N, C-alpha and C positions, 0 to 999 in steps of 0.2 A: 264304701265311704261316701260322704256327702259330695266331696269334690269330684269323685269318679262319676257319680250319677249326673252331676252338672256338665261334666265334659262330654258324656254321651249325648245329652240333650243338645248341646251346642253343635256337636258334630252332625247329628241328625238334621238340625236346622240348616247347617251349611250345605249338607248333601241335598236337601230338598230344593234349596235355591239353585244349586249348581246343576241340577238335572234339567234346567231350562236352557235354551240357547237362542238369544235374540241380539239385535244390534246394540252397539255400545254408545254411550254418551258420558261425559265426565260426571263423576259423582261428587264434585266439589262445588265451588262457588264461581260463577262466570265460567272461565275455561280452566282454572287452576284447581288442583286437587287438595292443596294445603295438606293437613295431616289426617285426612279422612280415611286413608288406606294404610296407615301405619299399624304395626303389630298390636300394640296395646291401645293407642289412641283411637284406632278404628272401631273398637268396642265402646268407646266413650264419646262418640259423635265428633271426634277430632279435638276435643278439649285438651289442651296440652301446653299452654303458654306460661304456666307457672310451675307446675309439678308434673312434667311429662313422665310417663312410665315406660318409655322405650327410647333408645338412642336416636333413631331416625327422626322422631318428633322434635328432639332438642336441636339436632343439626339443621333440620329444614325449617323450624319455627323460630322460637326465641333463643338465640345463641347463648344468652347468659345462663340458661338452664343446663348447659353442658357441665356446670359445676356440681350437678346432682349425681354425676357418675364417677366412681372412683376406680383406681387400678386401670387395667386394660380390658376393654369390652368390645366385642364384635357381634353384630346382629345382621341376619339375612331375613328379609320378609318378601312375601309375594301376595298378589291379590288378583282376583278375576272380577271384572265389572261388566255389566250387561244391562240393556234396556230395550224395550219394544218401542221404536221411534216411528211414528206414523205421520205422514204429511198428506193433506188434501189440498190441491190447488184448484180453486173454483173459477178462475178466469185466465185467459191466455196472456202470454207475454210475447207479442208478435215479433219484436226485434230479436229476442232470445230464442224464438221458435219453441217456446214451452206452451203446451196445451193442457187443459184441465185433466187432472188425474188424481187418484187416491191410491196410496201404496204404503207398505211398511219397508223401511230401510233394510237393505241387504247386508249392511256391515256387520261382521260377527263381533262377539264379545272380545274384550281386550285382556291380556295377561300383562300385569305391571309389577315390576320389582323395585324394592327399596333396600339399600345396603348401608350400614353405618359402622364406624369405628371410632372409639374414643380412647384417649390416653391422658391420665392426669400427670402433672409434673411436680407433684408435691415432694417426691423423693429427691428431686433436684433443688429443693428449696424454693420453688416457685409456686405460689397459690393459684395455679392455672390448670385448665383442661383443654386439650385440643380435640377437634372432631373432624372427620372426613366422611362424606356420604355420596352415594350415587343414587339419585332420586328420580322417580317418574313424576314429573311436575304437572303434566297435562296430557289428556288424551280425549279425542272426540272424533266422531265420524258419522256420515250418512252416505248412502249409496243407492241411487235410483236408476242406474244405468240400464237395468233390465226392463225399465218402463219406457217405451218409445216416446210417449207424450212428454217425458221430462227432458228430452234432448240431451241425455248423458249427464244429468245432474249428479254431482258427487262432491263431497267435501271431506277431507281428512286432515287432522292436525295432531301432531305428536311432539312433545317437548321432554327432553331428558337433561338433567342437571348434574354437574359435579360441584359439590359444596364443600368448602373448607372453612372452619371456624375455630375461634378460641375464646375462652371465657376466663376471667380472673376475678379474685376477691378484691373489692375496694375497701370494704370493712368486714367485720365479723358477720354482718347481716346482709350486705349488699354485694351483688355480683354484676359485672358488666361483661357483655359479649359482643363480638362482631364476626361476621362471616362474609365471604365473597363467593359468588356463583358464576360459573361459566356454563352456558346451556346450549345444546344443539336442538334445533327445531326443524320440522318438516311440514310443509303446507302443500296440499293439493286441492285446487278449487279455491273458493266456492263459486267462481264465476262460470256460468254454463258455457262450455265449449271454448273458454278463453284461457284457462289455467292448466298448468302441469305440475307434477311433483317437483318441489324446489326445497333445498336445504340451506340453512344458515346458522349462525351462532350469535350469542349476545351475552352481556355481563349485567350483574346487578349486585348490590350490597345490602347487608342487613345489620342493624345494631339493636341491642336490647339490654334491659335491666331486669333483675329479679331481686326482690327484697323480702326478707323474712320478717313478718310482723310479730310472730311468736313461733315457738316450736311447732312444726307441721302446719303453719298458716302462712301463706306467702302471696305476693302479688307480683306479676310480671308484665312487661310491656315491650313491644318491638315495633320498629319501622323498617320497611323493606322498599327499596327503590324499584322503579319500573325497569323492565328488561327490554332494551331496544333491539328490534330485529329488522333486517332489510332483506327481503327475498328478491334477489336480482332476476330480472327478466321473467318474472313468475306469471305474468299475464300477457297474452298475445291479442292485441286489438284487431278489429275487422280489417284494418288497413295493413295488417301484418307487422305493425310496430310493437316491439316488446317493451313492457314497462315494469318497473319495480313495484313491489307491494311493501308498504311500511306497516309493520305489525309489532305492537308492544304488549308485553305482559304488564298489567297495571301495578302501581305502587300500592302497598298494603300497610295498614296500621292495626295493631291488635293489643288488647289488654286482657289479662286473665287473673282470676282469683281462685285459690285452692285452699281447702282446709282438710287435713288428713287425720285428725285425732278424734273424730266423732265415734260414738259407740265403743268407747274404750280403745280407740286406735284401730278399729276394724274398718271404718268407713271413710273413704276419701270422696269429697265433692269438689268438682271443678267447673268453672264457668269462664268462657271466653267470649269476647265481643270483637268482631273484625269489621273494619271499614275498608272497602275496595274501591279505589279511585279509577273507575273505568273512564271517566270523562277526560282524563289526562293521557290516555293510551291510544295511539294510532290504530286504526281499523276497528278496535272494539268500541271506541267512543261513538261510532256511527250506529252501533247495535244496542249498547247497554247504557243505562244510567248508573251512577254510583250506587253501591250496594252495602247494606248493613247485614251482618250475619251473627247469629247467637247460638252458641254451642253449650250444652249442659251434659256433663259426664259424671258417672259415679263408679266407684270401685269398692267392693266389699270383700274383706278377707274372711273366707270360710274357715280357714285354719292357717297354720304357719306357712303352708305352701300354695294353697289354691286361692285364686282371685276371680270373682265374678264381676263383670262390667256391663253397664247399661248406659245408653245415651240418647239424647234427643237434640235435634238442631232445627232452627228456623231461620229463613233468610228472606229478604225482599225479593220480589220478582224484578230483575234488573232490566227487562226488555223495555226499550224507550220508544216514544212516538217517532215515526220516521220523519226525517228532514231532508231537503234536497242537498245532500253533501256527498262527497266522494267517499269510497271505502278503501282505506289504505292507500289513497292517492289515485285510485281507479274510478273514473266516472262511468257509472253503470248505464248501459242501454236500457231503455224502458223506465228510467228515472226511479221515482219512489216505489212503484210496484215491484221493480227488480230488487230494490233495497229490502223491501218487506219479504221478498222471496229468500234473500240471503239470510235475514233474521230467522226464517223458518229452518235454516240449516244449522244455526248456532243457537237454538232455543234453550237457554238455561232457565227453565221455568219451574223446576221442582222447588218446593218451599218447605216441605216437612219431611224429616228423616228420623228414623229410629234405628238404633244399633244395639248389638249385644256382643259380649266377648267373654273369653275364659282364659286364664293364665295359670300355669303351674311353674312355680319356682323350684329349682333343683330337680327338674324332671330326671336329669342325670346330674351327678355332682358337678356344679359349676355351669350348668346349662339350664336355661329357662325356655319354655314354650308358650306361645300365645296364639289364640284363634279368635276370629271376629267375623261378624256378618252384619249387613245393613240393608235397609229397604227405604226407598223414597216413595211416598204416596203418589198415586196417579195425578197427572197435571195436564192441562190443555190451555191453549191460548190461540188467538187469531190475529194475524198480521195482514190486514186488508183482506185480499182474496186467498191468503195462505193460512191454513189451519193446521196446528201441530198438536199431537196427542202423545204423551209419554206414559207408558204403563209397564208393569213388571220390572221396575228399575231396582236392581239389587247388586250387591257386591259381597264377596266372601274372601277371606285371606288368613294368613298365618305368619308367624315369625319365630325364629330361633335365635337365642342370644347366648353367647359363651363369655364367661367372666373369668378373668385371671387377676388374682390379687384384689378381688372386690367382693363385698358382702352382697347377699341377695336381698337384704333388708336394710333400711336406714332407721336408726333409733329416733331421729328427729330431723326436721327440716333444717334447723340450725343447731348443731350439736352443742351441748353445754361446754363452754370453754372456747367456743367460737371457731373461726377459720372457715373451712370450706363446707359446702353443702354436699355431704357424701351420700353414696348409696344409690338406690333406685326409687326413692320416693316414699310414699306413705304406707300405712297399714303395718306398722311394727307391732308385733304381738310378743310381749315379754315372756 
């Protein structure tokens, strides 16, 4: 069958990427992954703010889209992300005792998981849907401790979130949603010989709307607050005084448009635009400018069961010109050259991404399976005497979804007769 041949091609592509092993850097925007590693959205370049095709994207993105999922649904997804992260330091930093070197980061790739659960309340007479998720929100790292000239340079950051949300119908065509997040984060570095692994937690909130312009055509928007983190005693100054590091995840705004009735209901096209407010976030405001991101995703129904997905994403290079400021409340020795060196450890410079994916509905009765793979084109940038080169930047992943009392297809975005937005999205084949 056609979908079987497509599945084999996608698996071979994923296997080809996974055969490599290189250091990891986040495959999202800035430090956050957004929906780029979710089971279905991962194959659509993350586009998911109006008609998400997996639970995790609705829970982690626009909470109003939770109304797209009926009955009880549970999904488990995982991803492997990797990149070849190379740094060349062309001038010494005397106070930090860093000397010129050129090396590839020794940080291995990262295994990231995303879990989601949704439950509609329509049987109770409430036009609402609840969602709960455990999300890998961010992951990045470089390690040059095996290079003597780097004086132990290493930076690692990981963020895990527990997200709880609810969506309800305001009218037949308009849904409102809200979610709250509590996240645990761990930071090691990036200050040479000054930092140690420290953990903390923070909160953020998200609100969103989703409006059906016509059956299978919808627009969604959401706003997400920043997440305030305070890593206590995370940096030890030369005088042995311990200081806290203030670190925020930025606030985000996004809007998405999706149309799923093209080619007789076989083709879904989705477009998302994100604005990331780095300038309002402690720590990151010293490294990044505000950032625009554009995601374009497509899903084609090969038949009643198989879905082929493709995507492309473009974003601004957020790296900013260095200014004489502290980083998270820490005044860096060696001033601006040291700040540029820190930027070289958090270089989110990839701008072009391509993705593919494949999904099978009712792989087993009531169980769907999704696969995805993505690649970010090589990128390089220079921060004064620090040069960064990213290559072989790829990610692969999968997801399995179990449905209880839910259809695998939705007949429309807004079913005739109104009410909730049921099912799992577009590509209904009569």
